[in-house]
Backbone bond lengths (Angstrom), bond angles and torsions (degrees), N, CA, C in turn:
res aa  C-N    CA-C-N  psi(-1)  N-CA   C-N-CA  omega(-1)  CA-C   N-CA-C  phi
1 X - - - 1.435 - - 1.541 109.34 -
2 X 1.289 118.58 123.71 1.435 122.48 -178.17 1.531 110.30 -107.51
3 X 1.314 115.80 124.23 1.456 120.20 -177.76 1.543 107.10 -109.56
4 X 1.318 117.42 125.11 1.422 120.53 176.14 1.493 110.54 -112.60
5 X 1.308 116.42 147.79 1.450 123.98 179.38 1.506 107.37 -121.55
6 X 1.306 116.58 124.56 1.429 120.98 175.82 1.548 108.20 -73.61
7 X 1.306 116.55 121.69 1.469 121.46 -176.87 1.536 111.22 -61.01
8 X 1.305 117.39 -38.01 1.470 119.59 -179.03 1.507 109.47 -65.24
9 X 1.327 119.86 -39.69 1.464 121.23 179.22 1.513 109.48 -67.02
10 X 1.319 116.67 -42.52 1.468 118.92 177.70 1.536 111.77 -60.72
11 X 1.296 116.19 -42.16 1.493 118.21 177.42 1.512 112.46 -67.37
12 X 1.326 117.83 -33.65 1.456 119.59 177.20 1.518 110.72 -64.97
13 X 1.310 117.74 -39.87 1.472 121.79 177.78 1.534 109.57 -65.78
14 X 1.318 117.61 -42.50 1.505 120.34 178.56 1.539 109.56 -62.12
15 X 1.321 117.14 -42.78 1.450 122.21 -179.30 1.534 110.00 -61.20
16 X 1.305 117.72 -46.18 1.445 121.55 179.77 1.503 110.62 -61.59
17 X 1.337 116.20 -45.62 1.474 118.04 179.79 1.513 112.50 -64.40
18 X 1.353 117.71 -38.55 1.451 120.58 -179.10 1.554 111.47 -69.44
19 X 1.336 116.64 -36.09 1.461 119.31 -178.35 1.532 113.57 -77.05
20 X 1.313 115.71 -15.48 1.481 118.90 179.27 1.554 111.88 -76.92
21 X 1.349 116.01 -16.37 1.458 118.97 179.63 1.516 110.81 -69.18
22 X 1.323 116.33 152.76 1.464 120.63 179.99 1.533 108.75 -65.95
23 X 1.326 116.06 146.88 1.432 120.25 -179.46 1.518 113.10 -63.12
24 X 1.330 116.03 -37.34 1.467 119.01 -179.11 1.519 113.15 -67.00
25 X 1.362 116.83 -20.77 1.445 119.74 -178.76 1.540 113.67 -85.59
26 X 1.349 116.37 -2.89 1.451 119.10 -176.47 1.530 110.36 -95.52
27 X 1.291 116.32 138.56 1.461 121.84 173.73 1.540 108.51 -92.70
28 X 1.313 115.50 171.96 1.445 118.18 179.68 1.547 110.78 -64.99
29 X 1.311 117.58 -35.95 1.441 122.21 175.81 1.541 111.38 -61.33
30 X 1.355 116.50 -42.89 1.462 121.13 176.33 1.518 111.78 -58.30
31 X 1.309 116.84 -42.25 1.444 120.50 -179.59 1.518 111.21 -66.08
32 X 1.348 115.87 -42.33 1.471 118.67 -178.81 1.548 109.46 -67.33
33 X 1.327 118.80 -37.69 1.450 121.58 178.53 1.537 109.71 -65.92
34 X 1.316 118.35 -39.37 1.462 121.22 178.35 1.521 110.17 -62.95
35 X 1.321 117.84 -43.30 1.477 122.46 176.99 1.532 110.54 -59.55
36 X 1.339 115.58 -44.04 1.481 118.39 -178.64 1.548 109.70 -65.00
37 X 1.296 117.32 -41.49 1.483 121.97 -179.92 1.532 109.34 -63.15
38 X 1.329 116.39 -41.78 1.474 119.77 179.04 1.535 111.23 -65.14
39 X 1.278 116.80 -41.11 1.487 121.55 176.60 1.528 111.92 -60.40
40 X 1.304 116.55 -46.17 1.485 119.97 176.95 1.536 109.99 -62.21
41 X 1.324 116.94 -42.13 1.480 122.47 178.85 1.551 108.43 -58.85
42 X 1.313 115.35 -43.55 1.488 118.89 179.78 1.518 113.52 -63.92
43 X 1.312 115.92 -37.98 1.482 120.61 176.96 1.514 110.46 -66.74
44 X 1.321 116.19 -37.00 1.460 118.63 -177.82 1.523 112.39 -72.63
45 X 1.327 119.42 -36.06 1.476 119.65 -177.51 1.520 112.63 -90.62
46 X 1.342 119.09 -11.66 1.441 121.80 -176.43 1.547 114.15 -56.16
47 X 1.336 119.15 -46.29 1.482 117.95 -178.34 1.539 115.16 -79.20
48 X 1.309 117.72 -2.81 1.454 119.17 -178.62 1.542 111.41 -84.83
49 X 1.287 115.86 168.08 1.492 120.77 176.92 1.512 110.09 -61.69
50 X 1.333 116.57 -39.89 1.474 120.06 -179.66 1.530 108.90 -63.99
51 X 1.334 118.28 -42.63 1.450 121.54 178.86 1.512 112.68 -63.72
52 X 1.345 115.18 -38.93 1.478 119.50 177.05 1.511 111.53 -65.70
53 X 1.330 117.38 -37.20 1.443 122.70 176.45 1.516 111.86 -62.25
54 X 1.318 116.16 -44.75 1.447 120.41 175.60 1.503 113.11 -61.24
55 X 1.326 115.19 -42.25 1.461 120.26 176.84 1.536 112.16 -60.32
56 X 1.319 116.06 -43.50 1.483 119.96 177.54 1.511 112.23 -60.29
57 X 1.336 116.96 -42.82 1.460 122.10 178.85 1.523 110.43 -62.32
58 X 1.338 116.82 -46.89 1.462 120.47 -178.68 1.539 109.23 -63.62
59 X 1.291 119.02 -41.07 1.477 121.76 178.23 1.519 110.49 -60.35
60 X 1.327 116.43 -44.33 1.485 118.67 -179.75 1.519 110.48 -64.65
61 X 1.317 118.49 -41.38 1.448 121.36 178.91 1.530 111.15 -62.98
62 X 1.307 118.17 -44.61 1.435 123.14 -179.13 1.533 109.74 -65.15
63 X 1.319 117.95 -41.08 1.455 120.33 178.23 1.557 110.22 -65.50
64 X 1.317 116.14 -40.60 1.452 118.71 179.15 1.519 112.94 -65.12
65 X 1.297 116.72 -39.77 1.475 120.69 177.20 1.519 110.80 -67.57
66 X 1.292 118.51 -40.78 1.456 121.41 -178.25 1.515 110.85 -69.60
67 X 1.332 117.74 -35.63 1.469 120.78 178.13 1.530 111.46 -72.97
68 X 1.339 117.93 -32.88 1.452 118.68 -179.89 1.493 110.93 -72.72
69 X 1.324 119.07 -20.96 1.443 122.02 178.60 1.548 113.71 -79.03
70 X 1.308 117.78 -10.06 1.454 121.42 -176.55 1.515 111.06 -87.73
C-alpha cells in the first residue's frame, strides 16, 4: 500500500496551525519562517487550477479597485 501526501496540502495545514498561535507568542524567527512557508505554498499552488482561480479573483478585485478610484 502506497500512501502519498500532497506537499501543498501539508503546507496549508502547517500554515493554519502556525497562524492560530497568539501573536505575542511568536518570535521574529517564527514570523520569518511562516513567511517562507507561505511563499513556498504559493509557488506550489500557482500552476494548479486552484492557483489560477485565485489569480483570476485577485486580478478582478484589483481591476475593480483601480477603476473605482478613477
